[in-house]
C-alpha positions as CSV (number, residue, x, y, z in Angstrom):
1,M,0.1,-0.1,-0.1
2,E,2.7,2.6,-1.2
3,F,2.1,6.1,-2.0
4,V,3.7,9.2,-2.7
5,A,3.0,12.7,-1.3
6,A,4.5,16.0,-3.2
7,T,5.4,18.0,-0.5
8,K,7.0,21.5,-0.4
9,D,10.1,19.6,0.6
10,G,10.2,17.0,-2.4
11,L,8.3,13.3,-3.0
12,I,8.0,11.4,-0.1
13,V,7.3,7.4,-0.7
14,Y,5.3,6.2,2.2
15,D,3.9,2.4,2.9
16,A,0.4,2.3,4.8
17,S,0.4,-1.2,5.3
18,Q,3.2,-0.6,7.9
19,I,2.4,1.4,10.9
20,D,3.9,1.5,13.9
21,E,1.5,2.1,16.9
22,T,4.4,3.7,19.4
23,D,4.5,7.5,19.2
24,K,8.1,8.3,17.7
25,G,7.8,12.1,17.6
26,G,8.6,14.0,14.4
27,N,6.0,15.4,11.8
28,W,4.5,14.4,8.3
29,S,8.3,14.2,6.9
30,T,8.9,11.3,9.0
31,G,5.5,9.8,8.7
32,K,3.9,10.5,12.1
33,C,0.0,10.5,12.1
34,T,-2.6,12.7,14.2
35,D,-3.1,9.9,16.6
36,G,0.5,9.4,17.3
37,R,1.6,6.4,15.0
38,T,4.0,6.2,12.4
39,V,4.0,5.4,8.8
40,K,7.0,3.8,7.2
41,V,8.9,6.4,5.0
42,L,10.7,4.4,2.0
43,A,12.1,7.2,0.2
44,S,12.7,10.8,-0.4
45,M,13.4,12.4,-3.3
46,P,13.5,16.1,-5.1
47,C,10.7,17.7,-6.9
48,P,9.3,20.7,-7.3
49,P,6.3,21.9,-5.2
50,N,3.7,21.1,-7.6
51,A,1.2,18.4,-8.5
52,F,2.8,18.0,-11.9
53,G,6.5,17.5,-11.5
54,F,6.5,13.3,-11.0
55,A,4.8,10.3,-12.7
56,W,4.3,6.7,-12.1
57,S,4.8,4.1,-14.7
58,D,1.4,2.1,-15.5
59,D,2.6,-0.7,-13.6
60,G,3.9,0.9,-10.7
61,A,7.8,-0.1,-11.4
62,L,9.5,3.1,-12.2
63,L,8.6,6.7,-10.5
64,A,10.1,9.8,-12.4
65,S,10.5,12.9,-11.0
66,V,11.7,16.5,-12.1
67,C,15.0,18.0,-10.5
68,D,17.0,20.9,-11.0
69,E,18.9,19.1,-13.6
70,G,16.3,17.8,-15.5
71,V,14.4,14.3,-14.6
72,R,15.4,11.3,-12.2
73,V,14.0,8.0,-12.8
74,Y,13.7,5.4,-9.7
75,D,13.1,1.8,-9.5
76,A,10.4,1.3,-7.3
77,E,11.3,-2.7,-7.0
78,K,15.0,-1.7,-6.0
79,R,14.0,0.6,-2.9
80,Y,13.5,3.5,-5.3
81,K,17.3,3.2,-6.6
82,V,18.1,5.9,-9.6
83,V,18.3,4.1,-12.7
84,N,18.0,6.9,-15.2
85,E,19.0,10.5,-15.1
86,L,17.8,12.9,-18.0
87,E,19.3,16.3,-18.5
88,K,16.9,19.1,-19.4
89,V,17.5,20.3,-23.1
90,A,17.1,24.3,-23.0
91,P,19.0,26.1,-20.7
92,D,18.6,28.9,-18.1
93,V,20.1,32.0,-19.8
94,Q,19.3,35.6,-19.3
95,G,17.4,35.3,-16.2
96,R,15.2,32.5,-17.7
97,A,13.9,29.7,-15.3
98,G,13.3,26.6,-17.6
99,G,13.4,23.0,-16.8
100,V,10.8,20.1,-16.9
101,R,7.5,21.2,-15.8
102,S,5.6,18.0,-16.7
103,L,5.9,14.4,-17.7
104,Y,4.6,11.0,-18.3
105,F,5.7,7.0,-19.5
106,S,4.6,5.4,-22.3
107,P,2.0,2.4,-21.4
108,L,4.9,-0.2,-21.4
109,K,7.4,2.5,-19.9
110,T,9.9,2.1,-22.5
111,Y,9.6,5.7,-23.1
112,L,9.3,9.1,-20.9
113,V,8.1,11.9,-22.7
114,T,9.0,15.3,-20.8
115,Y,7.4,18.6,-21.3
116,E,9.7,22.0,-20.7
117,K,8.8,25.5,-20.4
118,W,8.1,26.8,-24.1
119,D,10.0,29.9,-25.2
120,P,10.8,31.5,-28.6
121,Q,14.5,30.9,-28.4
122,Y,14.1,27.1,-28.0
123,P,10.6,26.1,-29.3
124,E,11.3,22.5,-29.2
125,N,9.7,21.9,-25.6
126,V,8.7,18.4,-26.0
127,H,10.9,15.5,-26.1
128,V,10.8,11.7,-26.0
129,W,13.4,9.6,-24.1
130,A,14.2,6.1,-24.3
131,L,14.7,4.2,-21.4
132,K,15.2,0.8,-22.4
133,G,17.7,-1.0,-25.0
134,K,20.6,0.2,-26.8
135,R,19.3,3.9,-27.0
136,A,18.4,3.9,-23.0
137,G,19.2,7.9,-22.1
138,E,18.7,8.8,-25.5
139,R,16.6,12.0,-27.0
140,I,15.1,10.3,-29.6
141,R,12.1,13.1,-30.6
142,S,11.4,16.1,-30.0
143,C,8.4,18.6,-31.2
144,T,6.7,21.9,-29.9
145,L,3.7,22.4,-27.5
146,K,3.6,26.2,-28.1
147,G,2.7,28.5,-25.0
148,Y,3.3,26.0,-22.8
149,T,4.7,27.2,-19.2
150,S,3.8,24.7,-16.4
151,G,0.8,23.1,-14.7
152,A,-1.6,20.7,-16.0
153,L,-0.9,19.7,-19.8
154,P,-3.6,21.2,-22.4
155,V,-3.0,18.2,-24.5
156,Q,-0.7,15.4,-24.7
157,L,1.0,15.6,-28.3
158,I,2.7,12.2,-28.0
159,T,0.9,9.3,-27.1
160,W,1.3,5.2,-27.7
161,T,-1.1,2.4,-28.3
162,C,-1.4,0.1,-25.1
163,D,1.5,-2.2,-27.0
164,E,3.3,0.6,-28.1
165,S,3.4,-0.6,-32.0
166,L,2.2,2.3,-33.1
167,C,2.8,6.2,-31.5
168,L,0.6,9.4,-32.7
169,E,1.7,12.9,-32.7
170,L,-0.6,15.8,-33.1
171,L,1.1,18.2,-35.6
172,P,-0.8,21.3,-35.7
173,G,-1.9,22.3,-39.4
174,V,-1.5,18.9,-40.4
175,G,-3.7,16.5,-38.1
176,V,-2.8,13.7,-36.1
177,V,0.5,11.7,-37.5
178,V,1.0,7.9,-37.1
179,H,4.5,6.6,-36.6
180,D,5.6,3.4,-35.8
181,G,6.2,2.8,-32.0
182,D,9.8,2.7,-32.0
183,L,10.2,6.3,-33.6
184,M,13.5,4.8,-35.5
185,D,11.7,6.1,-38.7
186,P,9.2,8.6,-38.1
187,T,6.6,9.3,-40.6
188,D,6.6,12.1,-43.1
189,P,3.5,14.7,-42.6
190,E,3.6,14.5,-46.3
191,D,2.3,10.9,-46.4
192,D,-1.6,11.1,-46.5
193,E,-2.1,7.4,-45.8
194,R,-0.4,7.6,-42.2
195,V,-2.0,10.9,-41.3
196,I,-5.5,11.3,-39.5
197,P,-6.3,14.6,-42.0
198,E,-7.7,17.0,-39.0
199,P,-5.3,20.3,-39.4
200,N,-7.6,22.1,-36.5
201,V,-7.4,19.3,-34.3
202,A,-7.2,20.3,-30.4
203,N,-7.2,16.9,-28.8
204,F,-7.2,13.2,-29.2
205,L,-7.8,10.1,-27.4
206,I,-6.7,6.5,-28.2
207,A,-8.9,3.6,-27.3
208,P,-7.6,1.1,-24.3
209,R,-7.5,-1.8,-26.4
210,P,-7.7,-3.0,-30.2
211,Q,-11.1,-3.7,-31.5
212,K,-10.8,-4.3,-35.5
213,D,-8.1,-5.5,-37.4
214,G,-5.6,-5.6,-34.3
215,Q,-5.9,-1.9,-34.0
216,P,-7.9,0.5,-32.0
217,W,-10.1,3.5,-32.5
218,V,-9.1,7.1,-32.5
219,A,-11.3,9.9,-31.0
220,V,-10.7,13.4,-32.4
221,Y,-12.1,16.9,-31.0
222,V,-12.0,19.7,-33.7
223,P,-12.9,23.2,-31.9
224,Q,-15.4,25.4,-33.6
225,S,-14.1,28.1,-36.1
226,S,-16.1,28.8,-39.2
227,M,-18.2,25.5,-38.7
228,V,-19.5,24.0,-35.3
229,A,-17.0,21.7,-33.0
230,R,-17.0,18.2,-33.8
231,V,-15.5,14.7,-32.5
232,S,-14.7,12.3,-35.2
233,L,-13.6,8.8,-35.1
234,Y,-10.8,7.2,-36.9
235,H,-9.6,3.6,-36.8
236,L,-5.6,2.9,-37.2
237,S,-5.9,0.3,-39.8
238,K,-7.3,3.1,-42.1
239,P,-6.0,6.4,-40.3
240,S,-6.9,8.7,-43.3
241,K,-10.5,7.6,-43.4
242,I,-13.2,9.1,-41.2
243,V,-15.2,6.3,-39.7
244,M,-18.2,8.6,-38.3
245,E,-18.7,12.1,-37.1
246,L,-20.5,13.8,-34.3
247,N,-21.6,17.6,-34.9
248,L,-21.8,19.7,-31.2
249,P,-24.2,22.2,-30.3
250,N,-22.9,26.0,-31.5
251,K,-20.9,27.9,-28.8
252,V,-18.9,24.8,-27.4
253,K,-15.7,25.6,-26.0
254,D,-14.1,22.3,-24.9
255,C,-15.1,18.5,-25.2
256,Q,-14.0,15.9,-22.5
257,M,-13.9,12.2,-24.5
258,L,-13.7,9.0,-22.2
259,W,-13.2,5.2,-23.9
260,N,-14.9,2.5,-22.2
261,F,-12.7,-0.2,-20.7
262,D,-12.5,-2.3,-23.9
263,G,-12.5,0.7,-26.4
264,S,-15.6,-0.2,-28.0
265,A,-17.7,2.9,-27.0
266,L,-17.0,6.4,-26.4
267,L,-18.4,9.2,-24.1
268,A,-18.2,12.8,-25.4
269,N,-18.9,15.5,-22.9
270,A,-19.3,18.9,-24.7
271,M,-19.3,22.1,-22.6
272,S,-20.3,25.5,-23.3
273,D,-19.7,28.4,-21.1
274,V,-23.4,29.6,-22.5
275,D,-26.8,28.5,-20.7
276,E,-29.3,29.4,-23.1
277,T,-31.9,28.1,-20.5
278,G,-30.4,30.7,-17.8
279,N,-30.8,28.0,-15.4
280,S,-26.8,27.3,-14.5
281,Y,-24.3,30.3,-14.0
282,F,-21.7,27.6,-14.9
283,G,-22.9,27.1,-18.5
284,S,-24.2,23.7,-20.1
285,T,-23.1,20.6,-21.0
286,Y,-24.1,18.1,-23.7
287,L,-23.4,14.2,-23.2
288,Y,-23.3,11.7,-26.0
289,W,-22.5,8.1,-26.7
290,L,-20.9,6.9,-29.4
291,K,-20.2,3.3,-30.9
292,P,-17.9,3.3,-34.3
293,E,-18.4,-0.2,-34.6
294,D,-22.0,-0.1,-35.6
295,R,-21.7,3.7,-36.2
296,K,-24.4,4.6,-33.7
297,K,-24.7,7.7,-31.4
298,L,-27.2,9.0,-28.9
299,E,-27.6,11.9,-26.9
300,V,-27.5,10.7,-23.1
301,C,-27.9,14.0,-21.3
302,G,-28.9,17.2,-23.0
303,V,-29.0,20.8,-22.1
304,D,-32.5,20.2,-20.6
305,K,-31.3,17.7,-18.0
306,G,-28.8,20.1,-16.7
307,L,-25.0,20.3,-15.7
308,V,-23.4,17.2,-15.9
309,Q,-21.2,17.4,-12.4
310,D,-19.3,14.0,-13.4
311,L,-19.1,10.9,-15.1
312,A,-17.0,7.8,-15.2
313,W,-17.0,4.2,-17.1
314,S,-16.8,1.2,-15.1
315,P,-13.2,-0.2,-15.3
316,C,-14.4,-3.7,-15.8
317,S,-17.8,-3.7,-17.5
318,N,-19.4,-2.0,-20.0
319,E,-21.8,0.7,-18.2
320,F,-21.0,4.2,-16.9
321,M,-22.4,6.2,-14.0
322,V,-23.2,10.1,-14.7
323,I,-24.0,12.8,-11.8
324,V,-26.6,15.1,-13.6
325,G,-28.3,18.4,-12.9
326,M,-28.9,20.9,-10.4
327,L,-28.1,20.1,-6.8
328,P,-29.7,17.7,-5.6
329,A,-28.4,15.9,-8.8
330,E,-29.6,12.8,-10.3
331,V,-27.0,9.8,-10.0
332,N,-27.9,7.6,-12.8
333,L,-26.3,4.2,-14.2
334,Y,-26.3,3.8,-18.2
335,N,-26.0,0.6,-20.3
336,G,-22.5,1.1,-22.2
337,T,-23.6,-1.1,-25.1
338,T,-26.9,1.0,-26.0
339,G,-26.1,4.2,-24.1
340,K,-29.5,3.9,-22.6
341,L,-30.5,4.6,-18.9
342,E,-30.4,1.2,-16.9
343,K,-31.2,2.3,-13.3
344,S,-31.5,5.4,-11.0
345,L,-29.9,5.7,-7.7
346,G,-31.7,8.6,-6.9
347,K,-30.7,12.3,-5.9
348,S,-28.1,13.4,-3.5
349,K,-25.6,16.5,-3.1
350,R,-22.9,14.7,-4.9
351,N,-20.5,15.9,-8.1
352,T,-17.5,13.4,-7.7
353,L,-17.3,9.6,-9.0
354,K,-14.7,7.2,-8.5
355,W,-14.9,3.5,-9.2
356,N,-12.8,0.7,-7.8
357,P,-10.2,-1.0,-10.3
358,F,-12.6,-3.9,-10.2
359,G,-15.5,-1.9,-10.8
360,R,-17.4,-3.5,-7.6
361,F,-17.4,-0.4,-5.5
362,A,-17.9,3.3,-6.6
363,A,-17.3,6.4,-4.2
364,V,-19.9,9.0,-4.7
365,A,-19.0,12.3,-3.1
366,G,-19.6,15.9,-2.8
367,F,-16.4,17.7,-2.8
368,G,-15.4,21.2,-4.0
369,T,-18.2,23.8,-2.2
370,L,-20.1,20.8,-0.8
371,P,-19.5,19.7,2.6
372,G,-17.7,16.4,2.0
373,D,-20.2,13.6,2.2
374,L,-19.3,10.6,0.9
375,D,-20.8,7.3,-0.1
376,F,-19.3,3.9,-0.7
377,Y,-21.9,2.1,-3.5
378,D,-21.8,-1.6,-3.7
379,R,-22.6,-1.9,-7.5
380,S,-22.7,-6.2,-7.1
381,K,-25.4,-5.9,-4.3
382,D,-26.9,-2.4,-5.4
383,E,-26.5,-1.0,-1.7
384,T,-24.5,1.6,0.0
385,V,-21.9,-0.2,2.1
386,A,-21.1,2.8,4.2
387,S,-21.2,6.5,4.3
388,L,-19.3,9.1,6.2
389,R,-17.8,12.9,5.8
390,A,-14.4,13.6,4.1
391,A,-14.7,17.4,4.7
392,L,-12.5,19.7,2.6
393,T,-11.3,16.8,0.2
394,V,-9.7,17.9,-3.1
395,D,-8.2,15.0,-4.4
396,C,-9.3,11.3,-4.1
397,S,-8.5,7.7,-5.3
398,W,-8.6,4.0,-5.0
399,F,-5.8,1.9,-3.9
400,A,-5.2,-1.1,-6.3
401,D,-6.7,-3.9,-4.2
402,G,-10.2,-2.0,-4.4
403,R,-10.7,-2.0,-0.7
404,H,-8.8,1.3,0.4
405,F,-9.6,4.9,-0.5
406,M,-7.3,8.0,-0.1
407,A,-8.9,11.3,0.5
408,A,-6.3,14.4,0.4
409,T,-6.7,18.2,0.9
410,V,-4.0,19.7,-1.3
411,A,-2.7,23.0,-2.4
412,P,-3.1,25.5,-4.2
413,R,-6.9,24.9,-3.9
414,M,-6.5,24.6,0.0
415,N,-3.3,26.6,1.3
416,E,-4.1,25.5,4.9
417,G,-5.3,22.2,6.5
418,N,-3.5,19.9,4.0
419,Q,-4.0,16.3,4.9
420,I,-4.2,12.8,3.8
421,T,-6.6,10.3,5.3
422,V,-7.1,6.5,4.1
423,Y,-10.4,4.9,4.6
424,K,-11.1,1.0,4.1
425,Y,-14.3,0.5,2.1
426,T,-16.3,0.4,4.7
427,G,-15.8,3.6,6.1
428,D,-13.3,2.8,8.9
429,P,-10.1,5.1,8.6
430,V,-6.9,3.3,8.7
431,L,-4.5,6.8,9.2
432,K,-4.6,10.6,8.9
433,M,-1.8,12.4,8.4
434,E,-1.9,16.3,8.5
435,F,0.8,18.5,7.0
436,K,1.2,21.3,9.4
437,P,4.3,23.4,9.7
438,D,6.1,23.0,12.9
439,F,5.7,26.6,13.8
440,I,3.4,29.1,11.9
441,E,4.8,32.4,11.0
442,G,2.3,35.0,11.8
443,R,3.1,37.6,8.9
444,H,5.7,38.7,6.0
445,E,7.6,41.4,6.6
446,D,6.1,44.5,6.0
447,T,7.3,45.8,2.4
448,G,4.9,48.7,1.9
449,A,1.9,46.7,0.4
450,G,0.9,45.8,3.7
451,A,2.0,42.6,5.9
452,R,0.3,39.2,4.6
453,T,-0.3,36.1,6.4
454,K,2.0,33.3,5.2
455,T,0.8,30.4,3.2
456,Q,0.7,26.8,5.0
457,A,0.8,25.0,1.6
458,L,2.9,22.1,2.3
459,L,0.9,19.3,0.0
460,F,0.1,19.4,-3.4
461,A,-0.7,16.1,-4.6
462,A,-1.0,12.3,-3.0
463,R,-0.8,9.3,-5.5
464,W,-1.0,5.5,-5.0
465,R,1.5,3.6,-6.3
466,P,0.1,1.4,-9.5
467,D,0.2,-2.6,-9.5
468,G,-0.6,-2.8,-13.4
469,G,-3.6,-5.2,-12.1
470,E,-1.5,-8.2,-11.3
471,K,-1.0,-8.3,-7.4
472,H,-4.7,-8.0,-6.3
473,Q,-7.8,-9.3,-6.6
474,D,-11.6,-8.5,-6.6
475,R,-13.2,-9.7,-3.1
476,A,-16.9,-9.0,-2.1
477,A,-17.7,-7.1,0.5
478,S,-17.8,-8.5,3.9
479,P,-21.3,-8.8,5.7
480,P,-22.8,-6.0,7.9
481,R,-22.0,-6.2,11.5
482,T,-24.6,-7.5,13.9
483,G,-27.6,-4.8,14.3
484,E,-26.2,-2.9,11.1
485,K,-28.4,-2.4,8.1
486,R,-27.4,-1.2,4.5
487,V,-28.9,1.2,2.5
488,K,-30.5,-0.1,-0.9
489,G,-29.0,2.2,-3.6
490,L,-27.3,5.7,-2.5
491,P,-28.6,7.4,0.9
492,V,-30.7,10.7,0.5
493,A,-29.7,12.3,3.9
494,A,-26.4,13.3,5.0
495,A,-23.9,10.7,6.5
496,P,-24.2,9.6,10.0
497,G,-22.9,11.9,12.4
498,T,-22.9,15.0,10.1
499,G,-26.0,16.6,10.6
500,Y,-28.5,17.4,13.2
501,T,-32.1,17.3,12.8
502,P,-34.2,18.5,16.0
503,Q,-36.8,16.5,17.5
504,A,-40.1,18.1,18.3
505,N,-41.2,17.0,21.9
506,A,-44.2,18.0,23.8
507,Y,-44.0,20.2,26.6
508,R,-43.8,18.7,30.0
509,P,-43.9,20.1,33.1
510,R,-41.2,20.2,35.8
511,N,-41.3,17.3,38.1
512,A,-43.4,15.6,35.7
513,D,-41.3,12.7,35.5
514,S,-41.3,12.0,39.3
515,G,-45.1,11.8,39.0
516,A,-45.6,15.1,41.0
517,V,-49.0,17.0,39.8
518,N,-50.3,20.4,40.2
519,T,-52.7,19.7,43.0
520,V,-54.5,23.3,43.0
521,A,-55.4,22.2,39.5
522,A,-56.0,18.8,40.2
523,M,-58.7,20.2,42.8
524,M,-60.1,22.6,40.6
525,R,-61.0,19.3,38.1
526,G,-62.2,17.1,40.9
527,E,-59.6,14.8,41.0
528,V,-58.5,15.8,44.3
529,A,-60.3,16.1,47.4
530,I,-60.1,19.5,49.1
531,P,-58.5,19.0,52.6
532,E,-61.0,19.6,55.7
533,G,-59.8,21.6,58.7
534,A,-61.2,24.2,61.0
535,P,-62.7,27.3,59.6
536,R,-60.6,30.6,60.1
537,E,-62.0,33.3,61.5
538,R,-61.1,36.9,60.8
539,T,-59.9,39.0,64.0
540,E,-60.1,42.3,62.0
541,P,-63.1,43.7,60.1
542,W,-63.4,43.6,56.3
543,E,-62.3,46.8,54.4
544,V,-65.1,48.6,53.2
545,K,-64.3,50.6,49.9
546,P,-66.5,52.8,47.9
547,V,-68.5,51.4,45.2
548,A,-67.8,52.8,41.4
549,A,-71.2,54.6,39.9
550,P,-72.5,52.7,36.8
551,L,-71.8,54.1,33.7
552,E,-74.2,55.7,31.4
553,A,-75.2,54.3,28.0
554,H,-73.0,56.7,25.9
555,E,-70.0,56.2,27.9
556,V,-70.3,52.7,27.2
557,R,-71.0,53.0,23.8
558,K,-67.8,55.2,23.5
559,M,-65.6,52.9,25.1
560,E,-66.9,50.3,22.7
561,K,-66.2,52.3,19.8
562,E,-62.7,53.2,20.9
563,A,-61.6,49.4,21.7
564,K,-63.0,48.6,18.2
565,K,-60.9,51.2,16.7
566,L,-57.8,50.1,18.5
567,A,-58.4,46.3,17.5
568,E,-58.5,47.7,14.2
569,Q,-55.7,49.3,14.5
570,K,-53.6,46.6,15.7
571,E,-55.1,44.3,13.1
572,K,-53.7,46.8,10.4
573,E,-50.3,47.1,12.2
574,A,-49.9,43.1,12.2
575,K,-50.6,42.8,8.5
576,E,-48.2,45.4,7.5
577,K,-45.4,43.8,9.8
578,H,-46.5,40.5,8.1
579,Q,-46.1,41.9,4.6
580,Q,-42.8,43.7,5.6
581,A,-41.5,40.4,6.9
582,L,-42.2,38.7,3.3
583,R,-40.7,41.5,1.3
584,E,-37.5,41.2,3.4
585,L,-37.7,37.4,3.2
586,V,-37.9,37.6,-0.8
587,Q,-34.9,40.6,-0.7
588,D,-32.5,38.3,1.2
589,E,-32.9,35.4,-1.0
590,K,-32.3,38.0,-4.0
591,D,-29.4,39.0,-2.3
592,A,-28.1,35.5,-1.1
593,K,-28.6,34.1,-4.8
594,K,-26.6,37.4,-5.8
595,R,-23.9,36.9,-3.4
596,I,-23.8,33.2,-4.1
597,K,-23.2,34.3,-7.9
598,E,-20.6,36.9,-7.0
599,L,-18.8,34.2,-5.1
600,K,-18.7,32.1,-7.5
601,A,-17.3,34.1,-10.3
602,E,-14.9,35.1,-7.6
603,L,-13.5,31.7,-7.0
604,E,-13.4,31.2,-10.8
605,E,-11.0,34.1,-11.3
606,L,-9.3,32.6,-8.1
607,E,-8.9,29.3,-9.8
608,K,-7.4,31.1,-12.9
609,L,-4.7,32.4,-10.7
610,K,-3.7,29.1,-9.3
611,D,-2.8,28.0,-13.2
612,K,0.0,31.1,-12.6
613,E,3.6,29.8,-11.8
614,W,4.3,30.5,-8.4
615,D,7.0,33.2,-9.6
616,E,4.6,34.7,-11.7
617,L,2.2,35.6,-8.7
618,T,1.7,39.0,-7.9
619,E,1.3,40.3,-4.2
620,E,-2.4,41.2,-5.0
621,D,-2.5,37.6,-6.5
622,E,-1.5,36.0,-3.2
623,V,-4.0,38.4,-1.2
624,V,-6.7,36.8,-3.5
625,L,-5.4,33.3,-2.8
626,E,-5.4,33.7,0.8
627,G,-8.8,34.8,0.8
628,E,-10.1,31.6,-0.8
629,A,-10.9,29.9,2.6
630,A,-13.3,32.7,3.7
631,L,-14.7,32.8,0.3
632,R,-15.7,28.8,0.6
633,A,-17.0,29.2,3.6
634,E,-19.4,32.2,3.1
635,L,-20.4,30.2,-0.2
636,A,-21.3,27.1,1.8
637,A,-23.1,29.0,4.6
638,L,-25.2,30.9,1.9
639,E,-26.3,27.5,0.4
640,K,-27.4,25.7,3.2
641,K,-30.0,28.3,3.7
């Protein structure tokens, strides 16, 4: 159960299966958990403070990490021994800070692709390195991803088929060029038979397995220009011939493409910044299902069903799950063979889906601006095994055994309270490690722009070590504990212990539980006899007071008239007060909705700032980032009303 944490001080590899119950002191860098136990630290290595400077190979045998000199590749089977060192290509000149910013392995870990910061003086910033054979350590291919500086990749320019027999390269203005997998003799872009002819292609995705003639399908997304955006499907046996295409609605800005586990069907989730219905501030989505073998396509969720919150294919069976609509959103299960709805799991405030590696359990959660409620749903039995709350979770994933789930709070989305928690599928916590500074420096030195609180961002990413699907087997869920009853489908209410619903109890007078009663009231009801005793005699004469003279008839009418007038006045004031309260309530709701829109807009702008490199942030940007927690807290409070 190894996992790596990308921290401010570099990469740290932990083993969650080896936990020392004794308190040895230390902090997160030595594996100390919040309860005093210690997780074994296997290795530490240099890495930049971000989530993109490291990568696992698909089988978990190799770990690559960015360093000042370039990239180092470690062998996880040999106690993370360095097996390759690759130098960065573009030098640092004239104050320019270059270097590798992102990287990934080929499917069989034969090659490593690195992305450096683009610079007009050094336009080729994407490089392919051989890791095996006689060419090990050599740079065998270079190309250009213009404008890339750091962070998540907008597109993977070079990818391989699952067996690495073919290598595909996106070449702007030409299309997708199909090379032999070893790149010994690269294809000429003028060779029409070996090029997918889409000169305006923005992204492409290879199916995970071959489906016909020993080759897989390829999905290509072409953004809107003079024509509407579209998704086109090709087969690598004849890459120049289009198989089918799907024209997307007008004003689509991006499209997420997902193949199923065997590469026979595709989901295309088209996203637009514009919502013509006016129901969503976040735009609209259009989800389509495509099956190239039969040339079939189907709209799964249109704009009328609302925004697609998340979607995911099962990793082992031909079905997919979608969360769609305004919160509480619908959680639906669809048949991957037909694209049609198979089962609705109900509505809940959820926006995140994660299947375990065997497709048995699915984590259905509400993260981001939601409280963090998390359900572990057993697909095989159509029941929820456990529900809990993982507050402030930013990133989450299943371990390769399909029975352990990691929830992490990471920067830059959350610059305080960074932590990693590992749960069993039953909801029981295994460990929790908080990434806190040993001491908190209250403020920066005031340089004239005002003093600012220092960030406590220490954790940027957490990733399980993959196993390639060879070391673990699928196992059914254990029977529930005695007296425990599991919910069919997904629960509608919040996780136990996360909310409070007050109970309306009848009023009971003091001492009612002890059997005491109000004696005077009982006497008046005739339930208790009046006690007999000697009559009391007055020793003093009764005081005689003068009796008021009876009122005249006109005085009585006058008093009745004034009383009636007073009652009408009070009734009028009560009605006005009620109407004013209603007006204030409506205004408060309008103000709250307006404020929610403002907060979401501010958070959107804040997310854009996070894409900047740390050295590109201005002091004003840092002030905005430091106010994120307050903005999210205010938004959560408003949405609860």
